[in-house]
C-alpha positions as CSV (number, residue, x, y, z in Angstrom):
1,M,0.0,0.0,0.0
2,N,1.5,3.4,-0.9
3,D,2.1,6.1,1.6
4,R,-0.7,8.4,0.3
5,L,-3.3,5.7,0.6
6,Q,-2.1,4.8,4.1
7,Q,-2.4,8.4,5.1
8,A,-5.9,8.7,3.7
9,I,-7.0,5.5,5.5
10,S,-5.6,6.8,8.8
11,L,-7.1,10.3,8.1
12,V,-10.6,8.8,7.5
13,S,-10.4,6.9,10.8
14,Q,-9.2,10.0,12.7
15,L,-11.8,12.3,11.1
16,S,-14.6,9.9,12.2
17,E,-13.4,10.0,15.8
18,L,-13.1,13.8,16.0
19,R,-15.4,15.7,18.4
20,G,-15.9,19.4,18.8
21,E,-16.4,20.4,22.4
22,A,-16.9,23.6,24.2
23,E,-18.0,24.9,27.5
24,S,-19.6,28.2,28.3
25,K,-17.6,30.8,30.1
26,D,-19.4,30.2,33.4
27,G,-19.2,26.4,32.9
28,Y,-22.9,25.9,33.0
29,V,-23.3,24.7,29.4
30,H,-21.2,22.0,27.7
31,V,-21.7,21.1,24.1
32,T,-20.3,18.1,22.1
33,L,-20.5,17.8,18.3
34,S,-19.9,14.6,16.4
35,S,-17.3,14.5,13.5
36,N,-20.0,15.6,11.0
37,G,-20.8,18.7,13.0
38,M,-24.1,17.4,14.4
39,L,-24.9,18.1,18.1
40,S,-24.3,14.9,20.0
41,G,-24.3,16.1,23.5
42,L,-25.7,19.1,25.5
43,T,-25.3,19.4,29.3
44,I,-26.9,22.3,31.1
45,N,-26.2,22.8,34.8
46,P,-29.5,23.5,36.7
47,R,-28.0,26.8,37.8
48,A,-28.1,28.0,34.2
49,M,-31.9,28.0,34.3
50,K,-31.8,31.0,36.7
51,Q,-30.6,33.3,34.0
52,G,-33.8,33.1,31.9
53,S,-34.6,31.4,28.7
54,E,-33.3,34.2,26.4
55,A,-29.9,34.4,28.0
56,L,-29.6,30.6,28.2
57,S,-30.5,30.3,24.5
58,E,-27.7,32.8,23.6
59,Q,-25.3,31.0,25.8
60,I,-26.1,27.6,24.1
61,I,-25.7,29.2,20.6
62,E,-22.4,30.7,21.5
63,T,-21.1,27.5,23.0
64,V,-22.2,25.6,19.9
65,K,-20.3,28.1,17.7
66,T,-17.2,27.6,19.8
67,A,-17.5,23.8,19.5
68,Q,-17.8,24.2,15.7
69,E,-14.7,26.4,15.6
70,N,-12.8,23.8,17.7
71,L,-14.0,21.0,15.4
72,A,-12.9,23.0,12.3
73,K,-9.4,23.6,13.9
74,E,-9.0,20.0,14.7
75,T,-10.1,19.0,11.2
76,Q,-7.7,21.4,9.6
77,E,-4.8,20.1,11.8
78,L,-5.5,16.5,10.7
79,M,-5.8,17.4,7.0
80,S,-2.7,19.5,6.8
81,P,-0.2,16.6,6.3
82,L,-2.0,15.6,3.1
83,L,-2.9,19.1,1.9
84,G,0.1,21.1,3.3
85,D,-0.3,24.2,5.3
86,V,-3.8,25.4,4.6
87,N,-2.9,28.8,6.1
88,Q,-0.8,29.6,3.1
89,Y,-3.9,29.7,1.0
90,R,-6.0,32.0,3.2
91,E,-5.3,35.0,1.0
92,M,-6.3,33.2,-2.1
93,L,-9.5,31.9,-0.4
94,S,-10.4,35.3,1.0
95,N,-10.3,37.0,-2.4
96,G,-12.8,34.4,-3.7
97,S,-10.6,32.8,-6.2
98,L,-10.7,29.4,-4.5
99,Q,-14.3,29.2,-3.2
100,D,-14.6,25.6,-4.5
101,A,-11.5,24.6,-2.6
102,A,-12.8,26.2,0.6
103,S,-16.1,24.4,0.1
104,A,-14.5,21.1,-0.4
105,L,-12.3,21.5,2.6
106,S,-15.1,22.5,4.9
107,T,-17.4,19.7,3.9
108,A,-14.9,16.9,3.6
109,P,-15.3,15.5,7.2
110,A,-19.1,15.5,7.1
111,D,-19.1,14.0,3.5
112,A,-16.7,11.3,4.6
113,A,-18.8,10.5,7.8
114,R,-22.0,10.2,5.7
115,S,-20.4,8.2,2.9
116,E,-20.6,4.4,2.5
117,D,-17.1,4.6,1.2
118,P,-15.3,7.3,3.3
119,L,-11.9,6.5,1.8
120,R,-13.0,7.1,-1.7
121,T,-14.9,10.3,-0.7
122,V,-11.9,11.7,1.1
123,S,-9.6,10.8,-1.8
124,Q,-12.0,12.5,-4.3
125,Q,-12.1,15.6,-2.1
126,F,-8.3,15.8,-1.9
127,D,-8.0,15.3,-5.7
128,R,-10.5,18.0,-6.3
129,V,-8.7,20.5,-4.0
130,R,-5.4,19.7,-5.5
131,Q,-6.8,20.2,-9.0
132,I,-8.4,23.5,-8.1
133,M,-5.1,24.7,-6.5
134,G,-3.0,23.5,-9.4
135,M,-1.1,20.9,-7.3
136,D,0.3,17.9,-9.2
137,R,-0.5,14.4,-7.9
138,Q,2.6,12.7,-6.5
């Protein structure tokens, strides 16, 4: 098995195990997201109920956003060995020239998690990103 395939197999396994977690500033709300970004856990301390429904709703939303950011960071860290340093492409992405690449990168973990053949899905996503970015296959 070649190195790239072994990396992809390992990556798929690691991506499926990722979790995005966050806790509110006061520690009353804890959120867990599964690897595909779906809410898989929500713990609310009974003391949080004293702050009112509107404030609690905002706190939950902010905590979910933080968990999503954490999941995205972890995903990027896992994918960087195969894609290189994604940060070097931030300028290209921000000016809109690589929106397709950004879309492929952001949906890759969820697409792989939902796929019946995650390895093939991840491999196709990588190929698509490399093609968009003009990177030769090695």
